[in-house]
N, C-alpha and C positions, 0 to 999 in steps of 0.2 A: 455547607452551612457557614454563613459569614460569622467571623469572630466578633464583629462589631454590632451584632444584633443584641448583645448583652450590654446592659447599662454600665456595668463596671468597666468594660473594655472601652466604651465610648468616653467615659470619664478619664480613663488612663490615656487615651489618644489625645483628648483636648488638653489635658495637663502637660503631656509631653510636647505638644505642638507649641504651646505658648512659651514654655521654657526654652525650646529649641529656637524660637524666634528672639527672645529677649537676651539669652546668654551671650550669643555672638555680638549683639548690638552693644553690650557693655564690654565684652572681651576684646574688641578691636582697639579700644583705648588702652587696655592693660598690655596688649601685645606691643602697641606702639611705644609704650613707656618701658618696655622690657621688664614688665612685672607679671609675666605669665603665670607664675606660681603663687601669686597672692591669693587666688581662689582656694588653693589647697590650705594655705595657712589660716585663712578666715574660716574654712570648713572645720578645721581642727578646733578652733576657738568656739565655733558654734556647738561642737559636741560638748564642751564644758557647759554651755547654756542649756543643752538638753539635760545634762546631769543635774543642773540646778533645779530645773523644772520638775524632774522626777523626784528629787530629794524633798522639795517643798510641796509636792502634790499640786503644782501649778501647771499651766499649759507649757509643754516643752517648746512649742514653736515660738511662743511669745518670749520666753526667757532666752531662747537661742538667738532671736533677732536682737534683743537688747545686748547680750554679751558679745555677739559677733560685731555689732555696730561699734561698741566701745573698743573692742580689740582692733578693728580696722582703723578707727580714728587714731588710736595710740600708735599703731605702726606707721601711719602716715606722718604723724608729728615727729616720731623718731627719725624717719627717713629725711624729713625736711630739715631738721636741725643738724643732721650729718654726724651725730655723736656715735652712732652705731651703723655699721655697713648694712646695706639692704639684705645681703645674704644672712648675716647674723640675726637681724631682726626677724626675718622669715623663719629661721631655725627656731627662735624662741617661741614663735607662734605655733609651729609644728609640734614641737615636743611638749611645751606647756599645755597646749590645748588638748591634745589627745590624752596626755597623762591625767590632767584634771578631769576630763570627761569620764574616762574609765573609772577613776577613783570615786567620783560622785555617784555614778550609776551603781557601783558596788555598795555604796552606803545607803542607797535608797531602798524603799520597800520592794520596788519592782526591779528585780535583778535578772530578768530574763535576757539571755543572750540574743534570742530572736528579736526582742524589742530593740536592742542596741543595733543589731545588724540592719534593721529596717531603716534606721537613720543614717547609718554609714553607707549603705549601698542602695537605698531606695526601696519603696514598697508601692510601686505605681498602681498596681491593680487593686489596692485597698484604699485608694483615695476616696474619701467621703465627699458628698455634694458640697458641704460647707467648706472643706479644704479646697475644693476646686474653685469655688467662688473667690476665696482669698488669693489663690495662685493667679487666677486670671486678672483680678483687679490690680494686684501689685506688679505683675508682669506688664500690664498696660501702662502703669505709671513709669516703670523703668524704660519702656520703649519710647514713650513721649518725651521723657527727660533726655535720653541719649540722642534721639534724633533732633529734638528741638534745640538743644544746646550744642549741636555738632560743631559749629564754627569755633566757639571758644574752647570746647573740650579738645578739639584737634589742636588748637594753638598751644595749649599747655602740654599736650602730649608730644608735640613735635619739638618745641623749643620753649622750655619753661621760663628761662631768663628773658628771652625776647618778649614773651607774652606779658611778663611782669612789668617791664619797662614800657610796654604799650598800653598799660592801664587795665589789663585783664585781672580780675580778682582771683589770683592763682590759688591762694590758700583756701578760700571758700570752695572753689571748684575741686581742688584736691580732696578736701574733706567730703564733698558731695560724692565724688567717685568712690571713696573708701566706704562711705555709708551705703551707697547703692550696691556695691559689691557684697557687702555683708547681707543686705536684704535679699539679693538675688540668690546667694548661696543658701540662705535659710529656706526660702520658699521652694528651692529645688530638692530639699531633703526627701520629699515624698516621690520625686520622679527619678532622678539618677543617683541621689545619695550625696552625702557630704564629701565623700572621698573621690567622687567622679565628676562633680559639677565643673571643676576647673577645666576638665578635658572638653566639655561642651562649650566653654567660653573661648578656648584657644584653638582647637583643631579646625573648626569651620573657617576661622580667620586665616590660619596657616594654609588651608586648602585654597581659599579664595585668592591668596597672594600669588599662587602659581600661575594664574591666568588673567588677572586684572591689573590695572595700573590706575592709581589715583585712589584717594581715600573714600570718596562717595561710592564708587563702583565696587570697591572691595567690601565695604560695609553691607551693601545690598546683596552681593553674592554670598557673603558669610551668613547672613540671616536666612537666605534661601537654602543654603546647604544645611544649616542647623535644622530648618523646618523639615527638609527631606530626610535627614538622618533620624529625626524623631519619629516621623511617620513610618519609615521602613523598619526602624528598630522595634517599634511597638508591634508591628505586624509580624516580624520574624519571631519576636519573643512569644507572642500568642500562638504562633504556628509550631515552633520548636519547643515550647514550654521552658524557656530560659528566663533569666533575670532581665526585666525590661531595661533598667538603667545600664547594666553592663553591655547589653546588646546594642543599645543606642550608641554607646561610645565605640564599640567595635565597628559598627557601620561607619561612623565618622572617620575612624582610622583607615578603614578599607578605602573610603572615598579619597582620602588624602594620598594614599599609596597609588591608587589608580591614576589620579590627576598628575602626580609627580612623575610616574613612569611614562604616561602619555606625553608630558611636556619634554622629558628627556629624549624620548623617541623622535618627537617633532624637531627638536633642535639638532639631533644627529642627522636626520634626513635633510634638513636645510643645509648643513655643512657639506653633505655629499653632492648636492646639486649645484653648488657654486662652481662656475667654470674656472679651471686652473689657468687658462690663457689670459684671463683678465688682469692678473697680477694683483688682484684684491683678495685679501685674506677673508675667509668667512667670518662674519661677525654675528654672534648670537644676539637675539633680541634681549633687551635688558630685563632683568628679573622684575617681577611685580613688586612695587614698593609703595609705601604709604606716605611718601614725602613729595606731594605735588609742588609745583613751582609757586613762588610767592604771588600774591600776598597770603599770609598764613590765615587770616580771618577774612572771609568774604562770602558772598552769597552762593558761590559755586562749590563751597567745601562742606 
């Protein structure tokens, strides 16, 4: 009997697929900027937004979006001004967000630990039709934005100073990335949870870097890997009766380890087959990078 004959499983699969597609499309810019952990920081701030919603008997998703967006914009402004190091700013987000969220949930009428856990680690199989519509629409907006603005977003991620002197609106685009990160983290609450969404933004990108070269190919491969991890994770979770969000992340990590091990084996095999008599030392293929040759902004990027 197929798991996907049930309507709730179909909703879970669709929700996971759209997040699996959108998260790496955004995450590749965060990885390029060495801000892989910002998703975790924003997720912790979003938990404070959930607490505000429960305390005020308002929609936790709406309040989480607002609070997370404000937090992401603040952290971007702090990073831009350079008055606080990136690590310290992220630490403030981590600790303040999680502490504020737990405190506010404790003050609210709904103090259920199960309710809090559903936001932290996801509750994919309980996704309502209305929630699914919101997830699909917002994920589509994220995808269109990340792909449509790829040349300029890559420019600011690769070399922010050069992009600024080239006339690119760096501050506006940085704030756009921050706000988009907040929105993506928030809509992923129901799929992989606030504490795990950062993994889905980063791991497919890191896996794609093992076998691609160039920004566009890495982005396409990361989105494909995120889609596959979401599909396989939902199927395994339904079969083994495990948490869907955690299962999706475990599948992503397993994929990364397999690709990394395969790449290491391939490079080792190449070194062994180089003739010793040629006098040429074996040279490994360059690691997959996200810095293609100039120009920074162009139709091919």
